[in-house]
N, C-alpha and C positions, 0 to 999 in steps of 0.2 A: 581453503577448499571451496569449490564452487557451490556445493550443496548448502553449506552454512551461509554463504552470501545470499542465496535464493531465499532461505528461511528468514534471514534478517530483513531483506527487502520486502518480503511478503508481510512480515509482522509490522514493519514501518508503514506499510500501505493499509494496514488494518484488515487484511484478508486472513481467514482461516485457511488451512490446507484444503478443506472441502470447497470453499468458495473459489480459490485460485484454480484448483483442479477442474472445476466446472467451467470456468472461463477458458481454460486450455483444452477442454474436451477430453479430459482423462479422468481416471478414478483417483480418489484421495490416496489409497495405498500406493499407487504408482508414483504420485508426486512425492509422497513420503520417502520412497526409495531413492528418488533423485536428490532430495534434500539430505538424506543420510550418506550420499555418495556411493550408494550401491550400484547405481546405473550411471553411465556416461551420457552426457547431453550431446545431441546432434545439432547441427547448425540451425535447422528450421525451428527446433524447440527453443534455442537461445533467442532467436528473433521473436518468437511468440511470447516468451517470458518477458522480454524487454518491452514489448508492446503492452502486455497485461499489467506490468508493474510500473510502466511509464518511466523507465530508466534506459540509459544507453546500454547496448549489449556489452560494451567494454567494461561496464560496472559489474555486470553479472560474471564476466570472465575473469575479473580481477585485474584487468589491464589499467583501470583507473580506480582510485580509492573511492570506497563507498562513503558518501557524504550524508550527514544527518540532515542538513538543510532545514533545520528547525522543525523536523517532522514531529507530529503529535505522537506522544508515546502512549496516551490513554486510548485504548481501542474504542471505548464507548463514546468518547468525545469525537474521535475521528469519524465514527459511523454517523453521529449526529450531524457533523459538518458535511458529510457526503449527502445526507438526506436534505439538509438545508439547501445545498447547492442544486438539488433537483426541483426545488419549489419554483413556482412562477415568480418572475422578477419582482412584482409588487409585494408578494408575500415575503420573499427573501429580504428585500430592503426593510420592510417593517420589522421583521424579526432581528435583523442585524442592528437596527436603531435601538430596539429594546435591549438587546444584549449590551450594546455600548453604554446606554444610560445606566444599566445595572452596574456595570463595571466602574463607571465614574462614581456612582454612589457608594460603591463598596471600597473605594480608594485603592484599587488594585493597580500597581504600576504597569 
């Protein structure tokens, strides 16, 4: 079902329904109805969803398999990664070096 794929892709990208709905210029209840399969998607919306979720439209339509691609499953961690990505380059590099050093010291594989 297309609605389930949308919900899965949304969750993998770390978006709430409210956040994705805002990106799409619609209300959260309307997005919820699409995800539950109560409403049929039109072509323009498929394209907008693909752009907002950074996936090919074929993946939304189920023409290609949805891939995990090592997606972060912890929403909090994903949000932090997105915030780090928005930092100035110098701050981002410093923070990444700090994280790498912490992980080396923690002996995490």
